[in-house]
Backbone as ProteinMPNN parsed JSONL, in Angstrom:
{"seq_chain_A": "MNPEDLERLLTVEMPYGKYKGRVIADLPGNYLNWFAREGFPKGDIGRLLALMHEIDHNGLSDLLTPLRQRLRS", "coords_chain_A": {"N_chain_A": [[0.846, -1.177, 0.0], [0.499, 2.209, -0.8], [0.687, 5.652, 0.287], [-0.961, 7.231, -1.362], [-2.998, 5.543, -2.074], [-4.854, 5.555, 0.02], [-6.076, 8.039, -0.274], [-7.178, 7.623, -2.772], [-9.182, 5.799, -2.182], [-11.176, 7.454, -1.397], [-11.838, 8.845, -3.629], [-12.09, 7.32, -5.959], [-14.654, 5.82, -7.757], [-16.982, 3.111, -7.491], [-17.171, 1.104, -10.293], [-19.217, -0.512, -11.3], [-22.071, -2.678, -10.702], [-24.252, -3.068, -7.808], [-23.62, -0.869, -6.241], [-22.66, 1.04, -7.959], [-21.006, 4.02, -8.818], [-20.665, 4.945, -6.247], [-18.215, 6.072, -3.956], [-15.345, 4.131, -3.119], [-14.594, 4.083, -0.417], [-16.996, 4.448, 0.828], [-18.474, 2.173, 0.574], [-20.589, -0.434, 1.798], [-19.803, -2.59, 4.591], [-20.715, -5.276, 4.385], [-20.824, -5.694, 1.654], [-18.143, -5.443, 0.932], [-17.205, -7.627, 2.37], [-18.423, -9.674, 0.943], [-17.002, -9.604, -1.47], [-14.522, -10.361, -0.429], [-15.026, -13.001, 0.253], [-15.847, -14.141, -2.212], [-13.946, -13.37, -4.03], [-11.775, -10.824, -5.042], [-11.975, -8.46, -7.737], [-9.699, -8.419, -10.535], [-6.898, -6.213, -10.983], [-6.709, -2.606, -10.509], [-9.112, -1.733, -9.222], [-9.859, -4.017, -7.773], [-7.679, -4.221, -6.034], [-7.97, -1.859, -4.538], [-10.488, -2.339, -3.391], [-9.86, -4.562, -1.797], [-8.065, -3.37, -0.017], [-9.78, -1.512, 1.236], [-11.539, -3.3, 2.422], [-9.845, -4.519, 4.338], [-9.301, -2.288, 5.962], [-11.908, -1.64, 6.855], [-12.711, -4.086, 8.055], [-10.95, -4.281, 10.183], [-11.704, -2.22, 11.764], [-10.754, 0.364, 11.232], [-11.698, 2.548, 9.863], [-11.956, 5.2, 10.653], [-9.512, 6.305, 10.192], [-9.619, 7.463, 7.734], [-10.984, 9.798, 8.041], [-9.592, 12.374, 8.467], [-8.559, 12.711, 5.867], [-10.911, 12.826, 4.348], [-11.971, 15.244, 5.27], [-9.98, 17.003, 4.412], [-10.181, 16.722, 1.636], [-12.68, 17.796, 1.183], [-12.307, 20.483, 1.606]], "CA_chain_A": [[0.0, 0.0, 0.0], [1.189, 3.491, -0.737], [-0.209, 6.659, 0.876], [-1.933, 7.717, -2.341], [-4.133, 4.614, -2.111], [-5.876, 5.986, 0.985], [-6.825, 9.124, -0.913], [-7.943, 7.05, -3.882], [-10.39, 5.177, -1.627], [-12.167, 8.518, -1.24], [-12.099, 9.516, -4.907], [-12.423, 6.36, -7.022], [-16.012, 5.291, -7.629], [-17.248, 1.738, -7.922], [-17.567, 1.255, -11.693], [-20.299, -1.419, -11.698], [-22.771, -3.38, -9.627], [-25.29, -2.452, -6.996], [-23.143, 0.405, -5.682], [-21.997, 1.806, -9.015], [-20.998, 5.46, -8.599], [-20.338, 5.272, -4.851], [-16.772, 5.957, -3.731], [-14.999, 2.859, -2.495], [-14.576, 4.24, 1.036], [-18.374, 4.483, 1.326], [-19.149, 0.895, 0.335], [-20.915, -1.105, 3.061], [-18.946, -3.705, 4.979], [-21.186, -6.577, 3.895], [-20.446, -5.771, 0.234], [-16.703, -5.732, 0.936], [-17.054, -9.013, 2.836], [-18.81, -10.549, -0.162], [-15.834, -9.689, -2.362], [-13.476, -11.128, 0.252], [-15.396, -14.42, 0.151], [-15.987, -14.579, -3.599], [-12.75, -12.999, -4.784], [-11.72, -9.452, -5.513], [-11.658, -8.387, -9.16], [-8.301, -8.146, -10.864], [-6.564, -4.835, -11.315], [-6.698, -1.52, -9.537], [-10.341, -1.733, -8.422], [-9.76, -5.132, -6.83], [-6.68, -3.866, -5.024], [-8.573, -0.853, -3.659], [-11.543, -3.016, -2.621], [-9.2, -5.382, -0.78], [-7.551, -2.447, 0.991], [-10.907, -0.994, 2.013], [-12.024, -4.414, 3.242], [-8.953, -4.638, 5.486], [-9.529, -1.131, 6.823], [-13.23, -1.799, 7.468], [-12.724, -5.298, 8.882], [-10.151, -4.046, 11.38], [-12.233, -1.074, 12.492], [-9.855, 1.499, 11.048], [-12.304, 3.505, 8.93], [-11.738, 6.563, 11.124], [-8.254, 6.811, 9.632], [-9.924, 8.21, 6.518], [-11.68, 11.046, 8.384], [-8.82, 13.583, 8.121], [-8.485, 12.835, 4.407], [-12.23, 13.287, 3.891], [-12.072, 16.675, 5.581], [-9.056, 17.721, 3.535], [-10.699, 16.704, 0.265], [-13.875, 18.664, 1.118], [-11.932, 21.901, 1.638]], "C_chain_A": [[0.887, 1.235, 0.0], [0.19, 4.54, -0.244], [-1.271, 7.182, -0.09], [-3.16, 6.815, -2.411], [-5.229, 5.019, -1.137], [-6.721, 7.111, 0.401], [-7.688, 8.594, -2.055], [-9.203, 6.337, -3.401], [-11.53, 6.184, -1.523], [-12.529, 9.197, -2.553], [-12.515, 8.574, -6.034], [-13.806, 5.779, -6.754], [-16.076, 3.846, -8.102], [-17.799, 1.805, -9.341], [-18.754, 0.397, -12.135], [-21.001, -1.97, -10.462], [-23.766, -2.518, -8.879], [-24.888, -1.065, -6.496], [-22.352, 1.226, -6.696], [-22.132, 3.302, -8.725], [-20.676, 5.878, -7.176], [-18.83, 5.13, -4.667], [-16.486, 4.722, -2.889], [-15.013, 2.954, -0.968], [-15.978, 4.218, 1.633], [-19.145, 3.191, 1.055], [-19.427, 0.211, 1.671], [-20.028, -2.322, 3.305], [-19.395, -5.042, 4.441], [-20.855, -6.776, 2.415], [-18.955, -6.092, 0.111], [-16.442, -7.163, 1.388], [-17.414, -10.005, 1.739], [-17.653, -10.708, -1.14], [-14.727, -10.519, -1.725], [-13.761, -12.627, 0.169], [-15.327, -14.931, -1.283], [-14.761, -14.293, -4.468], [-12.838, -11.566, -5.285], [-11.426, -9.443, -7.006], [-10.173, -8.104, -9.371], [-8.119, -6.653, -11.103], [-6.706, -3.876, -10.15], [-7.939, -1.52, -8.641], [-10.285, -2.848, -7.378], [-8.786, -4.843, -5.707], [-7.249, -2.856, -4.029], [-9.692, -1.454, -2.814], [-10.941, -3.862, -1.502], [-8.64, -4.509, 0.339], [-8.681, -1.916, 1.868], [-11.501, -2.074, 2.898], [-11.164, -4.56, 4.491], [-9.162, -3.499, 6.481], [-10.847, -1.291, 7.577], [-13.253, -2.959, 8.465], [-11.987, -5.091, 10.204], [-10.57, -2.794, 12.151], [-11.402, 0.185, 12.372], [-10.415, 2.576, 10.126], [-12.107, 4.957, 9.358], [-10.421, 7.154, 10.631], [-8.498, 7.669, 8.393], [-10.556, 9.572, 6.8], [-10.863, 12.3, 8.061], [-8.693, 13.795, 6.607], [-9.802, 13.324, 3.825], [-12.362, 14.794, 4.097], [-11.169, 17.502, 4.668], [-9.574, 17.791, 2.108], [-11.93, 17.591, 0.106], [-13.49, 20.139, 1.059], [-11.378, 22.374, 0.325]], "O_chain_A": [[1.893, 1.297, 0.707], [-1.02, 4.339, -0.348], [-2.37, 7.538, 0.335], [-4.245, 7.273, -2.77], [-6.411, 4.846, -1.432], [-7.941, 7.129, 0.565], [-8.802, 9.071, -2.27], [-10.191, 6.275, -4.133], [-12.703, 5.813, -1.557], [-13.43, 10.034, -2.589], [-13.213, 8.985, -6.961], [-14.088, 5.303, -5.654], [-15.331, 3.422, -8.986], [-18.793, 2.491, -9.579], [-19.248, 0.571, -13.249], [-20.571, -1.748, -9.33], [-24.073, -1.393, -9.274], [-25.739, -0.188, -6.347], [-21.479, 2.012, -6.326], [-23.222, 3.792, -8.427], [-20.436, 7.059, -6.925], [-18.232, 4.176, -5.164], [-17.295, 4.325, -2.05], [-15.405, 1.999, -0.297], [-16.129, 3.991, 2.833], [-20.353, 3.134, 1.289], [-18.597, 0.265, 2.579], [-19.57, -2.986, 2.375], [-18.561, -5.87, 4.074], [-20.63, -7.903, 1.975], [-18.556, -6.913, -0.715], [-15.56, -7.835, 0.854], [-16.785, -11.056, 1.617], [-17.358, -11.817, -1.586], [-14.064, -11.297, -2.411], [-12.837, -13.428, 0.03], [-14.811, -16.019, -1.539], [-14.575, -14.91, -5.517], [-13.839, -11.153, -5.87], [-10.71, -10.315, -7.499], [-9.49, -7.607, -8.475], [-9.075, -5.932, -11.387], [-6.809, -4.27, -8.987], [-7.826, -1.328, -7.431], [-10.633, -2.627, -6.218], [-9.044, -5.185, -4.553], [-7.037, -2.98, -2.823], [-9.828, -1.112, -1.64], [-11.457, -3.875, -0.384], [-8.732, -4.868, 1.513], [-8.558, -1.873, 3.092], [-11.925, -1.787, 4.017], [-11.696, -4.71, 5.591], [-9.196, -3.719, 7.691], [-10.899, -1.1, 8.792], [-13.755, -2.821, 9.581], [-12.364, -5.666, 11.225], [-9.88, -2.362, 13.074], [-11.348, 0.988, 13.303], [-9.666, 3.433, 9.658], [-12.094, 5.852, 8.512], [-10.239, 8.371, 10.652], [-7.668, 8.509, 8.046], [-10.653, 10.408, 5.902], [-11.393, 13.215, 7.431], [-8.717, 14.93, 6.13], [-9.809, 14.148, 2.91], [-12.809, 15.52, 3.209], [-11.557, 18.577, 4.208], [-9.421, 18.815, 1.441], [-12.197, 18.085, -0.99], [-14.243, 20.958, 0.531], [-11.017, 23.543, 0.192]]}, "name": "protein", "num_of_chains": 1, "seq": "MNPEDLERLLTVEMPYGKYKGRVIADLPGNYLNWFAREGFPKGDIGRLLALMHEIDHNGLSDLLTPLRQRLRS"}
């Protein structure tokens, strides 16, 4: 993981599926868990989904709060 990936979680939108258009950081935990069970897609989206799953699963979502605030300003 590189630091830019955390910012990308807040800017890259899910390109398909039930949550198409929602930024990856805002995807619900059960959706991320489904990918963890079924397999993450290949490529950049899969890598970001796996990272967000780890953050969510370990209760670290608050780490994104300062980045969210910075991106809003």
